[in-house]
Structure formats: structure tokens, C-alpha cells
C-alpha positions in Angstrom: -11.2 22.1 -15.1 -13.8 24.0 -13.4 -16.4 23.3 -16.1 -15.3 19.8 -15.1 -16.7 20.6 -11.4 -19.7 22.8 -11.7 -21.0 19.4 -14.4 -19.8 17.0 -12.0 -22.3 18.6 -9.0 -25.2 19.3 -11.5 -25.2 15.7 -11.6 -24.5 14.7 -8.5 -27.8 17.2 -7.5 -30.0 15.7 -10.8 -29.0 12.0 -9.6 -29.6 12.9 -5.8 -32.7 14.5 -6.6 -34.1 11.6 -8.7 -33.6 8.9 -6.2 -35.5 11.4 -4.1 -38.4 11.1 -5.8 -38.5 7.0 -6.1 -38.8 7.6 -2.2 -42.1 7.6 -0.9 -43.6 10.4 -0.3 -43.3 11.3 3.8 -39.3 10.2 3.7 -38.1 12.6 0.8 -38.2 15.9 2.9 -36.3 14.5 5.5 -34.0 12.9 3.2 -33.5 15.6 1.2 -32.1 17.5 3.6 -29.6 15.2 4.9 -28.6 14.3 1.6 -28.6 19.1 1.4 -26.0 18.2 4.4 -24.2 15.9 3.3 -23.3 17.9 -0.2 -22.8 20.9 1.9 -20.1 19.1 4.3 -18.3 17.5 1.0 -18.4 20.9 -1.5 -16.9 22.7 1.8 -13.9 20.4 2.6 -13.2 19.7 -1.5 -12.5 23.3 -1.0 -10.6 23.4 2.0 -8.4 20.5 -0.1 -7.6 22.5 -2.8 -7.0 25.5 -0.5 -4.7 24.4 1.6 -3.1 22.2 -1.6 -3.0 25.8 -3.1 -1.2 27.2 -0.1 1.7 24.2 0.0 2.5 24.3 -3.6 3.3 28.1 -3.4 5.3 27.5 -0.1 7.0 24.8 -2.2 7.6 26.9 -5.0 9.4 29.9 -3.2 11.4 27.1 -1.0 13.0 26.0 -4.1 13.7 29.6 -5.4 15.2 30.8 -2.7 16.6 28.0 -1.9 18.6 28.4 -6.1 19.2 31.9 -5.7 20.9 31.6 -3.0 23.3 28.2 -4.0 21.6 26.4 -1.2 21.2 22.4 -0.9 18.8 20.1 1.2 20.9 17.2 2.7 20.0 14.9 6.0 21.0 15.3 9.2 23.7 13.0 10.9 20.9 12.2 13.5 17.3 11.9 13.2 14.8 12.3 9.6 15.3 16.0 10.1 15.8 17.8 6.7 18.6 20.7 6.7 19.1 23.4 4.6 23.3 24.3 3.8 25.0 26.7 1.4 26.4 24.6 -1.3 30.2 25.6 -0.7 30.3 24.6 2.7 28.3 21.3 2.5 31.9 20.3 0.0 34.6 21.2 2.8 
């Protein structure tokens, strides 16, 4: 996965540079700066998204492990769209 990401970014840089060389020489510098800013923005948002996703998956796994360990279940509350965690013995009463 990491290797694919490096290949993707390498290809993106090469293709961007090829496209920039097709422009008029007076415009190349300004477009190169704009392209660099956009790529940096995409790269940082991609890293942030992956970090958040990893953190959420970690929290979900920990909650699920605790739910299994404590013999609890998830049920919908009587009112609203709230989810409640309750012990399975209390729920069966």
C-alpha cells in the first residue's frame, strides 16, 4: 500500500511537470507554484484523513472488545435515535 502511494505521487509529479512544460515559458513559474500548493494541500488532507480513520477504527475495536468482555449489547433507546450500551442480563429481564 505504501509503495503504491509513492508511485502515485511520483507519477503525479512527473505528469504535472510534463503539463507545465507545454505552457508558455512566462506562465510556467506561476502555474508551478499553484500546482505545488495544490499538491501539498491534497497530501496533507490525505494524511489527516488516514490518521482520523485509523483513530476511529482503533476506538471501535476497543469498544467492541470491552463490549464482548463485559457481556454487553447495543440497543436503540425508547425515544430518539440514541444507542444505549446495556448488560445483556439486564436487557433480558
